[in-house]
C-alpha positions in Angstrom: -3.2 -11.6 -3.6 -5.6 -10.4 -6.1 -6.7 -6.8 -6.8 -10.0 -7.5 -4.8 -8.4 -8.8 -1.9 -5.8 -6.3 -1.9 -8.5 -3.3 -2.0 -10.5 -5.4 0.8 -7.3 -5.3 3.0 -6.8 -1.6 2.5 -10.4 -0.9 2.9 -10.8 -2.7 6.0 -8.2 -0.1 7.5 -10.1 2.7 9.5 -10.6 6.1 7.5 -8.9 4.3 4.3 -10.2 5.9 1.0 -9.8 4.7 -2.5 -8.9 7.1 -5.6 -8.2 6.6 -9.3 -6.4 9.9 -9.9 -4.5 8.6 -12.8 -7.7 6.6 -14.4 -9.3 3.5 -13.4 -6.2 1.1 -14.3 -4.3 2.8 -11.1 -5.4 3.1 -7.5 -4.2 4.8 -4.5 -5.5 4.3 -1.3 -5.2 6.9 1.4 -5.7 8.2 5.0 -6.4 11.6 5.7 -5.1 12.6 2.1 -1.8 10.8 2.7 -0.9 8.0 0.4 -0.3 4.7 2.1 -0.8 2.2 -0.7 -1.4 2.0 -4.3 -0.7 0.0 -7.5 -1.9 -0.6 -11.0 -3.5 -3.3 -13.2 -3.4 -2.7 -16.8 -6.5 -3.9 -18.6 -6.5 -7.5 -19.0 -3.8 -8.1 -16.7 -5.0 -10.8 -14.1 -2.6 -9.7 -11.1 -2.1 -6.0 -9.9 1.4 -4.9 -8.9 0.8 -3.4 -5.4 3.1 -0.9 -3.4 3.5 0.2 0.2 5.7 1.3 2.8 7.5 -1.2 4.9 9.7 -0.8 8.0 13.2 0.8 6.9 15.1 -2.4 8.3 13.4 -4.7 6.5 13.4 -2.8 3.0 16.7 -4.4 2.0 15.6 -8.0 3.0 12.4 -7.6 1.3 13.8 -6.2 -2.1 16.1 -9.2 -2.2 13.1 -11.5 -2.8 12.0 -13.0 -6.1 8.9 -10.8 -7.2 9.4 -7.8 -4.6 11.3 -4.7 -6.0 11.8 -1.1 -4.5 8.9 0.9 -5.6 9.4 3.2 -8.8 9.4 6.7 -7.6 9.3 5.7 -3.9 11.7 3.8 -2.9 13.7 6.4 -1.2 10.9 6.5 1.3 11.3 2.9 1.7 8.2 1.7 -0.3 8.2 -1.9 -1.9 6.5 -3.1 -5.0 5.1 -6.6 -5.3 5.8 -6.8 -8.8 4.3 -10.8 -9.2 1.3 -12.7 -8.3 3.4 -14.9 -5.9 6.0 -12.1 -4.5 4.8 -12.1 -1.3 2.1 -14.1 0.9 -1.0 -12.5 1.5 -1.0 -12.3 5.3 2.4 -10.6 4.8 1.0 -8.0 2.6 -1.9 -7.5 4.9 0.3 -6.9 7.6 2.4 -4.5 5.7 -0.5 -2.4 4.5 -1.6 -2.2 8.1 2.1 -1.0 9.1 2.1 1.7 6.1 -1.6 2.8 7.2 -0.5 3.4 10.5 2.9 5.0 9.7 1.1 7.5 7.6 -2.0 8.1 9.9 0.6 8.8 12.6 1.6 12.0 10.5 -1.8 13.6 10.5 -2.4 16.6 12.7 -4.1 15.7 16.3 -7.2 17.5 14.9 -7.4 15.4 11.7 -6.7 12.2 13.3 -9.6 12.9 15.6 -11.7 13.9 13.0 -11.0 10.6 11.3 -11.4 8.6 14.6 -8.2 7.4 14.5 -7.0 8.6 18.3 
């Protein structure tokens, strides 16, 4: 998945917001202020390393695959990093992004979810 495809998949999720808190090479996607995906693409590198939350019961299975590793700093929360261009199929990444978005959107207050149109 290219960076443009990743950003399009994240941007298609309701109330998703793109931020660049550490400069243009890093990107963090949030819903209601809660991070649900992110990654980095150093200048000149064609592939972006992307990270997101996955279901707890599939974390161990996914991190056994080539090109998928526990996400640095976020593995304890069951986040993975797709570290190579062919680490995971695009449709699987899109499905996990939707899962991560839904997981963090559910942690928002009822009022915040209503404000964002998530209820």
